[in-house]
C-alpha positions as CSV (number, residue, x, y, z in Angstrom):
1,M,226.1,209.1,-53.6
2,E,226.9,210.8,-50.4
3,A,230.1,211.0,-48.4
4,K,229.6,211.8,-44.8
5,L,232.5,213.0,-42.6
6,L,232.1,211.7,-39.0
7,Y,234.0,213.2,-36.0
8,H,234.7,211.7,-32.7
9,A,236.4,213.5,-29.8
10,R,239.6,211.6,-30.0
11,M,239.8,210.5,-33.7
12,A,241.0,211.4,-37.1
13,A,238.5,211.7,-40.0
14,V,236.2,208.9,-40.8
15,F,234.4,209.1,-44.1
16,V,231.3,207.0,-44.8
17,F,230.2,206.6,-48.4
18,T,226.5,205.8,-48.7
19,G,223.9,205.8,-51.4
20,E,221.9,203.8,-53.9
21,N,224.3,204.2,-56.9
22,H,226.8,201.3,-56.3
23,H,228.7,202.2,-59.5
24,A,229.4,205.8,-58.3
25,L,230.3,204.5,-54.8
26,K,232.8,202.1,-56.3
27,E,234.3,204.8,-58.6
28,E,234.7,207.2,-55.7
29,K,236.4,204.6,-53.5
30,T,238.7,203.7,-56.3
31,R,239.6,207.4,-56.9
32,W,240.4,207.8,-53.2
33,V,242.6,204.8,-53.1
34,Q,244.5,205.8,-56.3
35,E,245.0,209.4,-55.1
36,F,246.1,208.3,-51.7
37,T,248.6,205.7,-53.0
38,K,250.1,208.2,-55.4
39,K,250.8,210.5,-52.5
40,H,251.6,208.1,-49.6
41,G,252.4,204.8,-51.2
42,E,250.7,201.4,-51.2
43,D,252.4,200.4,-47.9
44,N,250.2,202.9,-46.1
45,M,246.9,201.7,-47.4
46,I,244.9,198.6,-46.2
47,R,241.5,197.4,-47.4
48,L,239.5,194.8,-45.5
49,D,236.0,193.2,-45.8
50,G,234.2,194.7,-42.9
51,K,231.6,191.9,-42.8
52,S,234.1,189.2,-42.0
53,Q,236.5,191.0,-39.6
54,S,236.5,190.8,-35.8
55,L,236.7,193.9,-33.6
56,R,240.2,192.9,-32.6
57,T,241.4,192.8,-36.3
58,L,239.8,196.2,-36.9
59,L,241.4,197.7,-33.7
60,D,244.8,196.4,-34.7
61,E,244.6,198.0,-38.1
62,V,243.1,201.4,-37.2
63,S,245.5,202.0,-34.3
64,M,248.7,201.4,-36.4
65,M,250.6,204.5,-37.3
66,P,251.7,205.1,-40.9
67,F,255.0,203.6,-42.1
68,L,257.3,206.3,-43.3
69,A,254.4,208.6,-44.4
70,E,252.2,211.3,-43.1
71,K,248.9,209.4,-43.4
72,R,247.6,205.8,-43.5
73,L,244.4,205.0,-45.4
74,F,242.2,202.2,-44.0
75,V,239.2,201.2,-46.2
76,I,236.5,198.9,-44.8
77,D,234.3,197.4,-47.5
78,G,230.9,196.7,-46.0
79,I,229.6,197.4,-42.5
80,P,231.2,195.5,-39.7
81,K,228.8,193.7,-37.3
82,L,229.5,195.7,-34.2
83,D,227.3,197.0,-31.5
84,K,227.3,200.7,-30.4
85,E,229.9,200.2,-27.6
86,E,232.2,198.3,-30.0
87,V,231.9,201.1,-32.6
88,D,232.7,203.7,-29.9
89,V,235.8,201.7,-28.9
90,L,236.9,201.4,-32.5
91,L,236.5,205.2,-33.1
92,E,238.4,206.0,-30.0
93,Q,241.4,203.8,-31.1
94,I,241.9,205.3,-34.5
95,H,245.4,206.7,-34.8
96,P,245.3,210.5,-35.5
97,Q,247.2,209.9,-38.8
98,V,244.8,207.2,-40.1
99,I,242.0,208.1,-42.4
């Protein structure tokens, strides 16, 4: 399993979990969600299926600031079907307090 940290000029941290070991990937995502919700609460965590979401839905979620917390965790399960320009737009719209 590998976790890659991606940076864009105007965005907060984006972590991409990749690898062949699906069990380890699932365990690591579960650990992230549990630790985040302990610290920031469930109201500041959202999880969506990336394969079935539109760019508009993703933009709405990543641009929303946290509710009464320092950070907001946004987990996308699967890879959204976006072209390079759409990915650039998405990355540019991530609120600085969204992981």
